[in-house]
C-alpha positions, 0 to 999 in steps of 0.5 A: 768085284768078287775076291777070285775076279780076273780083271783083264785076265792079268790082275786077280783080287785076292783080299779087300785091304780098304775101303773108302768114299771112292771105292774099294783097295784090293791086294793082287797079283799081277799074273803077268809079271808074278808081283804083288799089287794094290788094285783101287776099283772106283765106283760112282756114287750115283749109278743113275747118272745119264749116258753124257755123264758117264762119258765124262766120268770115264774120259776124265778118270782116264786123263787123271790116270794118265796124269797119275801115272806120269808121276815118278818120284820117291814119295809119290805112290807109283801107278802101274796101269789103269782100265775099266772092267764090267763098268768099274774103273780101276787103278793098279798101284804099287803095294805099300807095306806101312801105315798112314798118318791116321792110323798112326795118331789112332795107334798113338792114343791120339798122342802128337807124334815126336818131333823127329818123326814129325820133321822128317815126315814134313822134309819128305812130303815137302819133297813130293810136293815140290815135284808135283806142284812142278808138273803142275798137279795139284793134290786138292785132298791132303789130309792124314790119311793120304800120307803114308809111312812105309816100314823102311822110313819112306813117306808117299802121298797117295792119290795124286790125280785121282784125289782131283777126280773124286772132288770134281765128279763127286765121289766124296762125301757129304755133310749130314744136315748140311749138304755141304759137299765135300771130303773131310773139312778139317784140312780144307783150305780157305779158298776150297770152302769159298769155292774159289780157284785153287792152286799148289798154295792150297795143298800147303794150307792143307799140309799145314792142317796135317802138320798142326794135328800130328804136331798137336795131336788135334787139327787146327779146328778141333771142333764137332760143328761142320759149320764152325770148322768151315768158319774157322779155316775161313775167318779164325786164326788157329791156336798156336801149336805150342798151346798144346805142346809146349815143347814144340819149338818156335821154328817149327810152329812158325812153319805150321802158322804161315802154312795156315795163313788165310791168304794163299800169298801169305804162305810159303811161296812153294814147297821147295821153300816150305822144304828148305825151312824144314831143314833148316829148323832141323839145326835150330832146335837140335840142342833144344832140352825137351820140356814136357807139357802136361796137355800133350801127355808122356812124350812118345817114342819114335814112329819110325821104329815102333808106335808108342801106346800111351795109356791115357789120351790127352785131355783138352778144354772143349773150345765150343759148348758141350751140345756141339758135339754131337753135330757131323762134321765128318772124320778126321784123323783122330777119332774113329767118327763122330757120333750122332749124339753126345757120348754116354759113358754107359754105352762103351763097347765093352761086354760089361756095360751097365744098364741105366734104370728107367725109373730114375732112382738110384740103383746099385749097378748090375753088371750083365751076366753076358762074358765079356766078349774079346776086344778084338772082335767088339773093335772089329765091330765098331770098325764095321758099324764105322764103315757102315756109317761112312757108307750113309754119309756117301749116300750108298743106303742099300749098301749101308742097310746090309753092313748094319744089318749084319753088325747089329745081328753080331752084336746082339750075339756077342753083346745082348739084344739090349747092349747100347752098340747093339741098339745103335746098330739097330737104328742104323738099319731103321735109318737105311730102311728109311732113306730107301723108301721103306718107312713102314719097316723103319717105324717097326725097327725104330719102335724096337729101338726106342723101347730098348733104350728107354729101358736102358739108357732112360726116357731122356737120354739123347739116344732115346730121344733121337730114335723117337724124333726119327720115329715121328719123321717116319710117321709124318712120311707115312700120312699119320701126321697126328701121331707124328705130331704127339710123337714130335711134342714129347720129344721136345719136351725131353729134349728141351729138359735134358739139353736146354730150349737152344740146343740145336738137337732141341731146335731140329725137333721144333722145326720138324714139329713146325712142318708136321703142323703145316700137314695138319692144316694148322698153318698159323701155328706152323708159321709161328713156330718156324719163325721162332726157330729161325730166330733162335737158330740165328742166335745160336748157329749164326744168321747164314748157318745152313740150318738157320738158312733151312728153316727160313726157307720154310718160313718163306714156304709158310708165308706163301701158303698163307697168301702172304706172297710179297714177304715170301718172295722178299724172304726166299730172295734173302735165302738165296742170296745167303746160300750163294754167299756162304756155300756157293752160287752153284750149291744145290741149296742155293740153286733151290732157293732161287726156284722158289724166288721164281714160284713167288714172282710168278704168284705176284703176277710178275711172270715176265721176271719169273721167265728171266729167272727161270731161263737163267736157272735152267742154264745153270742147273744144266751147266751143274747137274746136266740136261735131264737132272730132275731139278733141271726139269723142274726149272724147265717146269718152272719155265714152261708155267711162265710162258702160259701165263704170258699168253705164249701157249704154243711155246708153253705147250712145246716146253711142257711136252719135251719136259713131260717126255724127259720126265717119263724117261728119267723118273717113270710114267707114274712119278708125281712130277711127270704127272704135274708136267702131263697136266701141264700139257692138258693145260696148254692144250685146253687154252689152244682149243684142243679140247679132245687131246686135253680130255686124253691126257687129263684122264691119263693123269687122273687115272695114273693118281688113281691107281698110284694114290687112291680114288680118294686122294685129294690129287686124284680128286682134283684131276678127276675135276679137271676131266669133268671141266674138260667134258663140259667144254666139249659139250658132254655136260651129263658125263661131267655132271655125272664125274662131278657128283662122284668127286663129290662123293669121294670127298665127302666119305674122305672128310668123314672117314667112312667107307 
């Protein structure tokens, strides 16, 4: 929506004031009533959903918007109107003047807020929660960014009802590398993590996380490994807040720890009880002398009047090894977002950065000749860079690419082409190109960044190795597997030297190296390497960590490639059970492992068992993803294949035809999955003796593969062999022989690299 857009002939958008996972927030003018309002425009992340999904989304939005609009309480944001304009769902809300708690912590250098402010915020927020819970509404996304402190001292909770819509429909972000669906893990209740039923007590837990952070300056599990954060919420007692801030009254600490009880029944019964305890705590601590904690830094002045600006943030010893600091967790209130590699002191955001020599020799530091840019310019670019990272985490790679290209150009102008921040932006440009199907362009961008980072930061700097690792990945996508192998080997050696053999980044590189070995046909080496990585990840991260299970999944695949299907089936089953337990039975990774269990059953001749599994999987995929989702259709394809193996060819043919038609409509006629289904149609026709019809389908597959992949691609050659076999069955021997000869010549040419 443009900034001159008039929505529904009434709301004129003026200024963009915020952007998040669910869309954008605009300052707007209500032309009918002459007042300023906030308009939130909600955009689904994936615009390729089928019409049934879109209908569900709109109906859910209207229902939740009505709920939000019906809430009338001083501590809840007022919703004036809602509707849909040009396919974009929108909410019209009161325009709030103030800051959210996340911004307050940022402005206070991540120091805790003053005690009086904490208690006042807690009291008002508890009142708002008590009211909304009484209406039967659970927020489910309470975090510092959703709690506003207005300029007049009023505390308001934002996004009631709509936060729930975002969680259920899929607006919230996903953690990079793990596939765990969530918003910010630092504020999730144990029951949310476990996929259990949530009620108002889940909000109390999340609110306890918020109070912990504003009282201490850090969330209860201040870890940068996403899995560790989740396990912390689920299994680990939080450190007492007074261990961070000694002057915190015991009564306030007890309230926070009670809110953070693992079992919902052990938390305060409801928000009314919470409010009563908060008000009682005011009297208890009123005459307690203040003792300044060395860890907490200097006491802050009241945020209800003016933000305090301490000079230095509090220092804390990390509670995980330092190498865990580079793993993605999403955003928490304290910080702008996490880097993908450990931070380096020389890669700051100021203009007078010092280039690190790549030779390893000790040299005199040389200040950049470029003048130091204004801090507000640098900060604005950093904010836009972070916004681009957020878009990427949400899967909106095209938009992320636009942001990063613009920021890269401006950083190059302001900071210089070799400044670490400029190179960081260009690295992200490469990533967005890779994620949007442009690996060749991504490779060019990565090559430039890798050279710059090696020159500025050194060959073994984590940022340099990260870029070379991504280069190896896109080389593999381009089919240049030998070059990818060389690149992975170089990165692996550098990471082992700089970070150690068991660092997660080192293991990630070894994991990818193992997969690339399989692409080179070196299956035994690939299997041995992947097995070693699986063991190391289990030792370092835990046996049920998503990264460990990803590698075990690949080990199972390699066992299948080696023909060791009984072992492959056992491992696939173990992975499926572990993922269902750790992530939930409906998580995409758990469902993917179940699909592979079906493959293993079919390969071992247990097609009846495979058929039972695939029927259940189709039902679950349809419920979770919808009837025409590619993974639902993949499960249906497996079902059809096993019907054929059981000799039920009429049923198999009907199933494969329907799947082929749906894949053609959803994915396109030349998509590899569509062509696999079309081949399955041809197989069914052949088994039913309808060879003329089968020949038509085999030729369609061969022509499409030849057109898309090239005449000498192994899939195209396999399809021509299918065609030749069909000609034989039709008694057209000479045509079949000629086609077999043509395939043999192309295969020989491919094997020798000739033209």
